[in-house]
C-alpha positions as CSV (number, residue, x, y, z in Angstrom):
1,F,0.0,0.0,0.0
2,H,3.0,2.2,-0.2
3,W,4.0,3.9,-3.5
4,V,6.2,6.7,-4.7
5,L,5.9,8.8,-7.9
6,V,8.8,10.8,-9.3
7,A,8.1,12.9,-12.4
8,I,10.8,15.0,-14.1
9,D,10.1,18.2,-16.1
10,K,13.1,18.2,-18.4
11,A,12.5,21.8,-19.5
12,T,12.8,23.3,-16.0
13,L,14.7,20.5,-14.3
14,T,12.0,20.3,-11.7
15,V,11.6,16.9,-10.0
16,Y,8.1,16.3,-8.6
17,Y,8.0,13.8,-5.7
18,L,4.9,12.2,-4.3
19,N,5.1,9.6,-1.6
20,S,1.9,8.0,-0.2
21,L,3.4,7.7,3.3
22,I,5.7,10.6,4.0
23,N,6.3,14.1,2.5
24,E,10.1,13.8,2.5
25,V,12.4,12.7,-0.4
26,E,14.1,9.4,0.2
27,T,17.9,9.5,0.6
28,S,18.4,7.1,-2.3
29,L,16.4,9.2,-4.7
30,N,18.5,12.3,-3.7
31,I,21.5,10.4,-5.2
32,I,19.9,8.5,-8.1
33,V,17.8,11.3,-9.7
34,P,20.5,14.0,-9.9
35,L,22.8,11.3,-11.5
36,A,20.2,10.4,-14.0
37,I,19.6,14.0,-15.0
38,Q,23.4,14.6,-15.3
39,K,23.7,11.5,-17.6
40,Y,20.7,12.7,-19.6
41,Q,22.2,16.2,-20.1
42,A,25.6,14.7,-21.0
43,N,24.0,12.5,-23.7
44,L,22.4,15.7,-25.1
45,G,25.8,17.4,-25.0
46,S,24.2,20.0,-22.7
47,Q,26.4,22.2,-20.4
48,S,23.4,23.7,-18.7
49,A,24.1,25.7,-15.5
50,R,20.6,25.1,-14.3
51,V,20.2,23.4,-11.0
52,M,17.7,20.6,-10.4
53,Q,14.9,21.5,-7.9
54,W,12.8,19.1,-5.9
55,E,9.1,19.8,-5.6
56,V,7.5,17.7,-2.9
57,V,3.8,17.2,-3.5
58,N,1.6,16.5,-0.4
59,F,-0.5,13.4,-0.5
60,N,-3.8,13.3,1.3
61,G,-5.2,10.2,-0.4
62,K,-6.8,7.0,0.5
63,E,-5.2,3.9,2.0
64,R,-6.7,1.6,-0.6
65,Y,-7.9,1.9,-4.1
66,T,-10.5,-0.3,-5.9
67,Q,-9.4,-2.3,-8.9
68,E,-11.7,0.0,-11.0
69,E,-9.9,3.1,-9.8
70,I,-6.5,1.5,-10.6
71,D,-7.7,0.5,-14.1
72,E,-8.9,4.0,-14.7
73,V,-5.4,5.4,-13.9
74,R,-3.8,2.7,-16.1
75,L,-6.0,3.7,-19.1
76,E,-5.2,7.4,-18.6
77,W,-1.5,6.6,-18.4
78,I,-1.7,4.5,-21.6
79,K,-3.5,7.3,-23.5
80,H,-0.6,9.7,-22.7
81,I,2.3,7.3,-23.2
82,K,1.1,5.4,-26.3
83,P,2.3,8.1,-28.8
84,F,5.9,7.6,-27.5
85,I,5.9,3.8,-27.8
86,K,7.3,2.2,-31.0
87,L,5.8,-1.1,-32.0
88,A,8.2,-4.0,-32.7
89,N,7.1,-4.3,-36.3
90,E,7.6,-0.6,-37.2
């Protein structure tokens, strides 16, 4: 019943963090996420001087979700992600 969501806005280097139990960024993520962003920027050849910022989002949700609610989120996620997925036969 514990989950964490990390979303990165590449344009602003803002990292949104949502944790279902606590409103504090986990230590391991404080290490992993900046390294991932540095690698991403290096692959782009970017020498950006911008600094990554954390934005902790407060969670005041439920303890449990119904299967119907979970499926609804899955369908929304698929709708937004589908344009970025290449099919194997393309």
